[in-house]
N, CA, C and O atoms as a CHARMM CRD file, in Angstrom:
* protein
*
  172
    1    1 MET  N      8.30800   6.55700  -2.91500 PROA 1      0.00000
    2    1 MET  CA     7.38500   5.65000  -3.02700 PROA 1      0.00000
    3    1 MET  C      6.34300   5.53500  -3.54900 PROA 1      0.00000
    4    1 MET  O      6.54100   5.46900  -4.76300 PROA 1      0.00000
    5    2 LEU  N      4.89700   5.44600  -3.22500 PROA 2      0.00000
    6    2 LEU  CA     4.56600   5.43700  -4.00900 PROA 2      0.00000
    7    2 LEU  C      3.96800   6.61200  -4.98600 PROA 2      0.00000
    8    2 LEU  O      4.65300   7.63500  -4.99200 PROA 2      0.00000
    9    3 THR  N      2.59000   6.62500  -5.95900 PROA 3      0.00000
   10    3 THR  CA     2.30800   7.79700  -6.90400 PROA 3      0.00000
   11    3 THR  C      0.79800   8.32100  -6.92600 PROA 3      0.00000
   12    3 THR  O     -0.26600   7.70200  -6.95300 PROA 3      0.00000
   13    4 GLU  N      1.04300   9.46000  -6.90700 PROA 4      0.00000
   14    4 GLU  CA    -0.30900  10.17600  -6.10000 PROA 4      0.00000
   15    4 GLU  C     -1.56600   9.48400  -7.24500 PROA 4      0.00000
   16    4 GLU  O     -2.74800   9.74800  -7.02500 PROA 4      0.00000
   17    5 ASN  N     -1.26600   8.80400  -8.17100 PROA 5      0.00000
   18    5 ASN  CA    -2.71300   7.79100  -8.87800 PROA 5      0.00000
   19    5 ASN  C     -2.35300   7.08600  -7.99600 PROA 5      0.00000
   20    5 ASN  O     -3.25400   7.06000  -7.15800 PROA 5      0.00000
   21    6 LEU  N     -1.14000   6.19900  -7.55800 PROA 6      0.00000
   22    6 LEU  CA    -1.29700   5.15600  -6.23300 PROA 6      0.00000
   23    6 LEU  C     -2.25900   5.52000  -5.34300 PROA 6      0.00000
   24    6 LEU  O     -3.31800   4.91100  -5.19300 PROA 6      0.00000
   25    7 TRP  N     -1.79300   6.87400  -4.51600 PROA 7      0.00000
   26    7 TRP  CA    -2.20300   7.96600  -3.32400 PROA 7      0.00000
   27    7 TRP  C     -3.41700   7.81300  -3.28300 PROA 7      0.00000
   28    7 TRP  O     -3.76500   7.59600  -2.12200 PROA 7      0.00000
   29    8 ARG  N     -4.60900   7.82000  -4.29300 PROA 8      0.00000
   30    8 ARG  CA    -5.81400   8.44300  -4.53300 PROA 8      0.00000
   31    8 ARG  C     -6.54300   6.74400  -5.24700 PROA 8      0.00000
   32    8 ARG  O     -7.68500   6.52000  -4.84500 PROA 8      0.00000
   33    9 CYS  N     -6.25800   6.23500  -5.70100 PROA 9      0.00000
   34    9 CYS  CA    -6.80900   4.26800  -5.41300 PROA 9      0.00000
   35    9 CYS  C     -6.77800   4.20400  -4.56800 PROA 9      0.00000
   36    9 CYS  O     -7.91700   3.81200  -4.31600 PROA 9      0.00000
   37   10 PHE  N     -6.11200   4.31500  -3.36200 PROA 10     0.00000
   38   10 PHE  CA    -6.02300   3.63800  -2.48900 PROA 10     0.00000
   39   10 PHE  C     -6.91900   4.27300  -1.23000 PROA 10     0.00000
   40   10 PHE  O     -7.51900   3.45100  -0.53800 PROA 10     0.00000
   41   11 THR  N     -7.01800   5.39500  -0.96300 PROA 11     0.00000
   42   11 THR  CA    -7.71100   5.94200  -0.28400 PROA 11     0.00000
   43   11 THR  C     -9.07200   6.53000  -1.42100 PROA 11     0.00000
   44   11 THR  O     -9.58700   7.62500  -1.19300 PROA 11     0.00000
   45   12 SER  N     -9.44400   5.85000  -2.36400 PROA 12     0.00000
   46   12 SER  CA   -10.52800   6.05300  -2.75900 PROA 12     0.00000
   47   12 SER  C    -11.61800   5.70300  -1.81200 PROA 12     0.00000
   48   12 SER  O    -12.63500   6.27800  -1.42600 PROA 12     0.00000
   49   13 ASN  N    -11.02200   4.50100  -1.56100 PROA 13     0.00000
   50   13 ASN  CA   -11.72900   4.07000  -0.21900 PROA 13     0.00000
   51   13 ASN  C    -10.89400   3.23900   1.25200 PROA 13     0.00000
   52   13 ASN  O     -9.80800   2.66400   1.17900 PROA 13     0.00000
   53   14 THR  N    -11.73300   3.38000   2.50300 PROA 14     0.00000
   54   14 THR  CA   -11.57200   3.72300   3.29000 PROA 14     0.00000
   55   14 THR  C    -10.84200   2.38700   4.22700 PROA 14     0.00000
   56   14 THR  O    -10.20100   2.62700   5.25000 PROA 14     0.00000
   57   15 PHE  N    -11.10600   0.59500   3.56500 PROA 15     0.00000
   58   15 PHE  CA   -10.27400   0.36000   3.15800 PROA 15     0.00000
   59   15 PHE  C     -9.04100  -0.28600   2.46500 PROA 15     0.00000
   60   15 PHE  O     -8.05400  -0.99300   2.66700 PROA 15     0.00000
   61   16 ASP  N     -9.65900   0.33700   1.61200 PROA 16     0.00000
   62   16 ASP  CA    -8.11900  -0.54100   0.65000 PROA 16     0.00000
   63   16 ASP  C     -7.30900   1.30300   1.85300 PROA 16     0.00000
   64   16 ASP  O     -7.02500   0.87600   2.97200 PROA 16     0.00000
   65   17 PHE  N     -7.19400   1.88100   1.81900 PROA 17     0.00000
   66   17 PHE  CA    -6.89900   3.02700   2.99300 PROA 17     0.00000
   67   17 PHE  C     -5.84400   2.35200   4.17800 PROA 17     0.00000
   68   17 PHE  O     -4.68100   2.72300   4.33600 PROA 17     0.00000
   69   18 PHE  N     -6.34300   1.56600   4.75600 PROA 18     0.00000
   70   18 PHE  CA    -5.81200   0.61900   5.69200 PROA 18     0.00000
   71   18 PHE  C     -4.89000  -0.02800   5.17300 PROA 18     0.00000
   72   18 PHE  O     -3.78700  -0.33700   5.62400 PROA 18     0.00000
   73   19 LEU  N     -5.48200  -0.27900   3.96400 PROA 19     0.00000
   74   19 LEU  CA    -4.23200  -1.99000   3.54600 PROA 19     0.00000
   75   19 LEU  C     -3.18700  -1.04600   3.06000 PROA 19     0.00000
   76   19 LEU  O     -2.04500  -1.09200   3.51500 PROA 19     0.00000
   77   20 TYR  N     -3.59100  -0.09300   2.04200 PROA 20     0.00000
   78   20 TYR  CA    -2.27700   0.54000   2.04200 PROA 20     0.00000
   79   20 TYR  C     -0.98100   1.66600   3.52200 PROA 20     0.00000
   80   20 TYR  O      0.01400   2.19100   3.02300 PROA 20     0.00000
   81   21 ARG  N     -1.17500   1.83700   4.94000 PROA 21     0.00000
   82   21 ARG  CA    -0.75600   1.93000   5.78700 PROA 21     0.00000
   83   21 ARG  C     -0.23700   0.90500   5.92900 PROA 21     0.00000
   84   21 ARG  O      0.98800   0.96600   5.81600 PROA 21     0.00000
   85   22 LEU  N     -0.82400  -0.49000   6.22900 PROA 22     0.00000
   86   22 LEU  CA    -0.69200  -1.48100   6.85500 PROA 22     0.00000
   87   22 LEU  C      0.84300  -1.93700   6.14500 PROA 22     0.00000
   88   22 LEU  O      1.88700  -2.21800   6.73200 PROA 22     0.00000
   89   23 ALA  N      0.53900  -1.89500   4.57300 PROA 23     0.00000
   90   23 ALA  CA     1.72500  -2.32300   3.21400 PROA 23     0.00000
   91   23 ALA  C      3.33900  -1.24000   3.34100 PROA 23     0.00000
   92   23 ALA  O      4.53400  -1.49700   3.19300 PROA 23     0.00000
   93   24 TYR  N      2.58500  -0.02700   3.67500 PROA 24     0.00000
   94   24 TYR  CA     3.31800   0.91000   3.77600 PROA 24     0.00000
   95   24 TYR  C      4.60000   0.53200   4.91800 PROA 24     0.00000
   96   24 TYR  O      5.81500   0.60200   4.73800 PROA 24     0.00000
   97   25 PHE  N      3.71700   0.04400   6.33100 PROA 25     0.00000
   98   25 PHE  CA     4.02300   0.30900   7.83600 PROA 25     0.00000
   99   25 PHE  C      5.54700  -1.02000   7.64000 PROA 25     0.00000
  100   25 PHE  O      6.67000  -1.36400   8.00900 PROA 25     0.00000
  101   26 ARG  N      4.31500  -1.29100   6.71000 PROA 26     0.00000
  102   26 ARG  CA     5.90000  -3.31100   6.75100 PROA 26     0.00000
  103   26 ARG  C      6.73400  -2.97400   5.77300 PROA 26     0.00000
  104   26 ARG  O      7.92600  -3.17700   6.00500 PROA 26     0.00000
  105   27 PHE  N      6.36800  -2.39200   4.46300 PROA 27     0.00000
  106   27 PHE  CA     7.26400  -2.02800   3.70900 PROA 27     0.00000
  107   27 PHE  C      8.41700  -1.01600   4.78800 PROA 27     0.00000
  108   27 PHE  O      9.50500  -1.59100   4.77000 PROA 27     0.00000
  109   28 GLU  N      8.45900  -0.20500   5.35300 PROA 28     0.00000
  110   28 GLU  CA     9.24600   0.85000   5.61500 PROA 28     0.00000
  111   28 GLU  C     10.02700  -0.06700   6.87200 PROA 28     0.00000
  112   28 GLU  O     11.24500   0.09400   6.94400 PROA 28     0.00000
  113   29 SER  N      9.34900  -1.07300   7.91600 PROA 29     0.00000
  114   29 SER  CA    10.10100  -1.71600   8.99400 PROA 29     0.00000
  115   29 SER  C     10.63400  -2.65800   8.28300 PROA 29     0.00000
  116   29 SER  O     11.81800  -2.78100   8.59400 PROA 29     0.00000
  117   30 ASN  N     10.11200  -3.82500   6.97300 PROA 30     0.00000
  118   30 ASN  CA    11.68300  -4.99500   6.78100 PROA 30     0.00000
  119   30 ASN  C     11.72000  -4.43400   5.57300 PROA 30     0.00000
  120   30 ASN  O     11.71900  -5.09100   4.53200 PROA 30     0.00000
  121   31 ASN  N     11.76100  -2.93000   5.64600 PROA 31     0.00000
  122   31 ASN  CA    12.72800  -1.96200   4.80800 PROA 31     0.00000
  123   31 ASN  C     13.00700  -3.15900   2.50400 PROA 31     0.00000
  124   31 ASN  O     13.89900  -3.40100   1.69100 PROA 31     0.00000
  125   32 ASN  N     11.69300  -3.36400   2.67400 PROA 32     0.00000
  126   32 ASN  CA    11.38600  -4.53900   1.39200 PROA 32     0.00000
  127   32 ASN  C     10.02200  -4.61800   0.58600 PROA 32     0.00000
  128   32 ASN  O      8.97900  -4.21200   1.09800 PROA 32     0.00000
  129   33 ASN  N     10.06800  -5.21200  -0.83100 PROA 33     0.00000
  130   33 ASN  CA     8.85200  -5.08400  -1.31400 PROA 33     0.00000
  131   33 ASN  C      7.68600  -5.95200  -0.85300 PROA 33     0.00000
  132   33 ASN  O      6.51700  -5.59400  -0.99900 PROA 33     0.00000
  133   34 TRP  N      7.99700  -6.96200  -0.36200 PROA 34     0.00000
  134   34 TRP  CA     6.73000  -7.94500  -0.39900 PROA 34     0.00000
  135   34 TRP  C      5.97900  -7.61200  -0.20900 PROA 34     0.00000
  136   34 TRP  O      5.19500  -7.96200  -1.09100 PROA 34     0.00000
  137   35 SER  N      5.30000  -6.76600   0.81200 PROA 35     0.00000
  138   35 SER  CA     4.48900  -6.37100   1.42200 PROA 35     0.00000
  139   35 SER  C      3.55700  -5.44200   0.48400 PROA 35     0.00000
  140   35 SER  O      2.34200  -5.45100   0.67800 PROA 35     0.00000
  141   36 LEU  N      3.86700  -5.00300  -0.07300 PROA 36     0.00000
  142   36 LEU  CA     3.66200  -3.80000  -1.06700 PROA 36     0.00000
  143   36 LEU  C      3.19900  -4.52000  -2.44200 PROA 36     0.00000
  144   36 LEU  O      2.09300  -4.31500  -2.94200 PROA 36     0.00000
  145   37 GLY  N      4.26500  -5.47000  -3.04800 PROA 37     0.00000
  146   37 GLY  CA     4.09600  -6.66600  -4.06900 PROA 37     0.00000
  147   37 GLY  C      2.63000  -7.43800  -4.05600 PROA 37     0.00000
  148   37 GLY  O      2.34300  -8.19600  -4.98300 PROA 37     0.00000
  149   38 ARG  N      1.89100  -7.24900  -3.16300 PROA 38     0.00000
  150   38 ARG  CA     1.22700  -8.32700  -2.04300 PROA 38     0.00000
  151   38 ARG  C      0.16300  -7.11800  -2.34900 PROA 38     0.00000
  152   38 ARG  O     -0.69100  -7.39500  -3.19200 PROA 38     0.00000
  153   39 ILE  N      0.12900  -6.22000  -1.94900 PROA 39     0.00000
  154   39 ILE  CA    -1.41700  -5.22600  -1.87800 PROA 39     0.00000
  155   39 ILE  C     -1.68300  -5.22800  -4.09600 PROA 39     0.00000
  156   39 ILE  O     -2.70100  -5.52400  -4.72200 PROA 39     0.00000
  157   40 TYR  N     -0.65900  -4.89300  -4.49700 PROA 40     0.00000
  158   40 TYR  CA    -1.19300  -5.06000  -5.78500 PROA 40     0.00000
  159   40 TYR  C     -1.27700  -5.94800  -6.50300 PROA 40     0.00000
  160   40 TYR  O     -1.71100  -5.96200  -7.65500 PROA 40     0.00000
  161   41 MET  N     -0.82900  -6.84400  -5.82800 PROA 41     0.00000
  162   41 MET  CA    -1.51200  -8.49900  -6.40300 PROA 41     0.00000
  163   41 MET  C     -2.64400  -8.52300  -6.41500 PROA 41     0.00000
  164   41 MET  O     -3.33400  -8.86900  -7.37400 PROA 41     0.00000
  165   42 MET  N     -3.13900  -8.05000  -5.03300 PROA 42     0.00000
  166   42 MET  CA    -4.66800  -7.60600  -4.39800 PROA 42     0.00000
  167   42 MET  C     -5.91000  -6.77700  -5.62300 PROA 42     0.00000
  168   42 MET  O     -7.04200  -7.00900  -6.04900 PROA 42     0.00000
  169   43 LYS  N     -4.70000  -5.59700  -5.81600 PROA 43     0.00000
  170   43 LYS  CA    -6.12900  -5.18400  -6.78100 PROA 43     0.00000
  171   43 LYS  C     -6.46200  -4.60100  -8.00800 PROA 43     0.00000
  172   43 LYS  O     -7.64200  -4.48700  -8.33700 PROA 43     0.00000
């Protein structure tokens, strides 16, 4: 899944952490990269 660097990047901010959790949940549920890719684009 996500690397330690990305984990620290997302958890450095509460809102970013929320986006990460939302994207991760969707990734696990849908079994595709759409949501995670969208979060990367936003960053």
